[in-house]
Structure formats: C-alpha cells, structure tokens
C-alpha positions, 0 to 999 in steps of 0.5 A, spaced: 551 419 494 546 423 490 548 427 484 549 435 483 543 434 478 539 431 483 539 436 488 538 442 483 532 438 481 530 438 489 531 445 489 527 446 483 521 443 486 522 447 493 522 453 489 515 451 485 512 450 492 515 457 495 512 460 488 505 457 490 506 460 497 507 467 494 502 467 489 497 465 495 499 472 498 498 475 491 496 482 490 494 483 498 501 487 499 499 492 494 492 492 496 494 494 503 499 499 500 493 502 496 488 502 502 493 505 507 494 511 502 486 511 501 486 512 509 491 517 509 487 521 504 481 521 508 484 522 514 487 529 511 480 531 508 477 530 515 483 534 518 482 539 513 474 540 514 475 540 522 480 545 522 475 550 517 470 548 522 474 550 528 476 556 525 469 558 524 467 557 531 473 561 533 470 566 529 463 566 531 465 566 539 470 572 538 465 576 533 460 576 538 465 580 543 467 584 537 460 586 536 459 588 543 465 592 543 463 596 536 456 597 539 459 600 546 464 604 542 459 607 537 455 609 543 460 613 546 462 616 540 454 618 539 454 621 546 461 625 544 457 628 538 453 632 543 459 635 546 463 637 540 466 644 539 465 645 531 463 641 525 470 639 523 470 634 530 463 633 529 464 630 521 470 626 524 466 623 529 460 621 524 465 618 519 468 614 525 461 612 527 460 610 519 466 606 519 464 602 526 457 601 523 460 598 516 465 593 520 459 591 524 454 590 518 460 586 515 461 582 521 454 580 522 453 578 515 459 573 516 456 571 522 449 569 518 453 566 512 457 562 517 451 559 520 450 556 513 457 554 512 458 551 519 451 546 517 454 544 510 461 543 513 458 539 519 454 535 514 461 534 510 465 532 516 460 526 517 460 524 510 468 524 510 468 521 517 464 515 514 468 514 508 474 514 513 471 509 517 470 505 511 477 505 508 479 504 515 475 497 516 477 495 509 484 496 511 483 492 517 480 486 513 486 486 508 491 486 514 487 481 517 487 476 511 494 477 510 496 476 517 492 469 517 495 467 511 502 469 513 500 465 520 498 459 516 504 459 511 510 461 516 511 454 519 511 451 512 515 457 509 520 456 515 521 449 513 522 449 506 527 455 506 531 451 511 531 445 507 533 449 501 539 452 504 541 445 506 540 442 499 544 449 496 550 447 500 550 440 497 551 444 490 557 447 487 557 454 487 557 455 479 552 450 478 547 453 483 549 460 480 547 457 473 540 455 476 539 461 479 540 465 472 536 460 468 530 461 473 530 469 472 527 467 465 524 460 467 521 459 474 521 452 472 528 452 471 529 444 472 524 440 468 524 432 466 524 429 459 518 426 458 516 422 452 523 424 449 521 432 450 523 437 454 517 438 459 518 445 459 517 447 452 515 440 449 521 441 444 524 434 442 530 431 445 534 427 441 535 419 443 543 420 443 542 426 448 538 423 452 543 417 452 548 422 454 544 425 460 543 418 463 551 416 462 553 423 465 549 424 471 553 430 474 553 434 468 548 439 466 544 438 460 540 444 457 534 444 453 537 447 446 530 451 445 528 454 451 535 453 456 532 449 461 536 444 465 534 437 463 534 430 467 531 423 465 525 423 469 526 416 471 532 417 475 529 422 480 523 418 482 523 421 489 521 428 486 514 426 486 514 425 493 517 432 494 512 435 489 507 434 495 511 438 500 
C-alpha cells in the first residue's frame, strides 16, 4: 500500500503538468478580451458615423422639397403684393418674403456644406470600416489559436484532471488541505530532497531529519526554510515516469 506522501507527490507532479498547460494558454484569454473590446469600440465608431451620414442624406433629400415649397410660397406672396390694399399689408408680405429668402439661403448654404461633410464622412467611414475589419480579423485569429490550443489540450486535461481526482480521494482531507495551503505560496508544494538539500529552496536538510523522513513515511515533513513538503528522492522512483505525462 502506498503512503499518503506518495499520493501527494504524484498530485504535485500532475499539478505541475496542469500548470504547464495553463501557461501554454498564457495571455491568450486576456488578449482575446482586449480584442473584443477593440472590435466593440470600432463597431460603435462605424455605427456613429453611419448615423451621421444617414442624417445628412435625409436632410439633403428633404431640403430639396423644402426649398421648392419655399420658392412656391415666395412666388405666391410676390403675386399677392400686387393685390394689397395698403402699405401695411405690403410691408407685412415683404417681411415674410424676406424671411422665406433668408430661410432658403440658410438651407442652400447647408446643402453646399453637406456635400463636403458627406465626402469627408464617407472617407472616414471607409477608414473606420477597414480598422473594424482588421480588429475583427485579429480577434478571429486569436480565438482560432485558443480553439486549436484548447482542442489539443482537451484530451490531456481531461485525463490529468480525472487522475488527480482519483489520487486526491486516496489522501486524508487534512493532508490534502495542507498541500493546497502550501501551494498558494509555492506552485511546487512537494519536492524531493537532493544531496541533503530541499530542491525547492536549496537549504540544507539535516541528516537526522532525513533519517526521520525515511522512517516515518506517512508523516509530512516541511522544509524549515520555505515550508514545502519534503520527501526522500529515492523513495519515489515512479515520479520520474509520471513527470513525462
């Protein structure tokens, strides 16, 4: 029957491999999150510019109708001036004609300005759409890279995770909790003693302590300097094979 320390050491070896798989993913999730934010930003800019362009086009289409209505109204008022009965009516119609002409001039000026605005905005929209397309392409490439990596890792992750669960069930809860606590400080929470030194921090382990470790194989011995769980390297030769999982 294997010792508790043996199973903890195997779990530690599996955890190191799981950490390596996580490192392979690296910053891809963060890069994807930033890429999605970039796409959303570019989409908002494109939408805003499209909205302004649509407003200008709507104005241009309605402005021509409005101008024609103003011309017709001015024509009717000009004809009406010849039928007025006094200067008061004549002056009132004259002021109204002047207001119509001022409004017509304003609209015509806006129409002229809208031509330049529309050209500039359409050019800007083209640039924004190109930037959006580039951002979408970068996002797609990052997501594809993560998908490929996850696909390649999925079988191994599933196998290692299942094996870890099986090994964890063989360890007393309080020992597993101690291992998890140490792992919050040291990713390699269980390390062998090599040349009478902790292979985690390289501090010396006394011969007497090493003798005790060999005698009491179901006790946990912690490095007095770094706090890692120690085991005599020669007691667990199977770990060398598992390290290549």
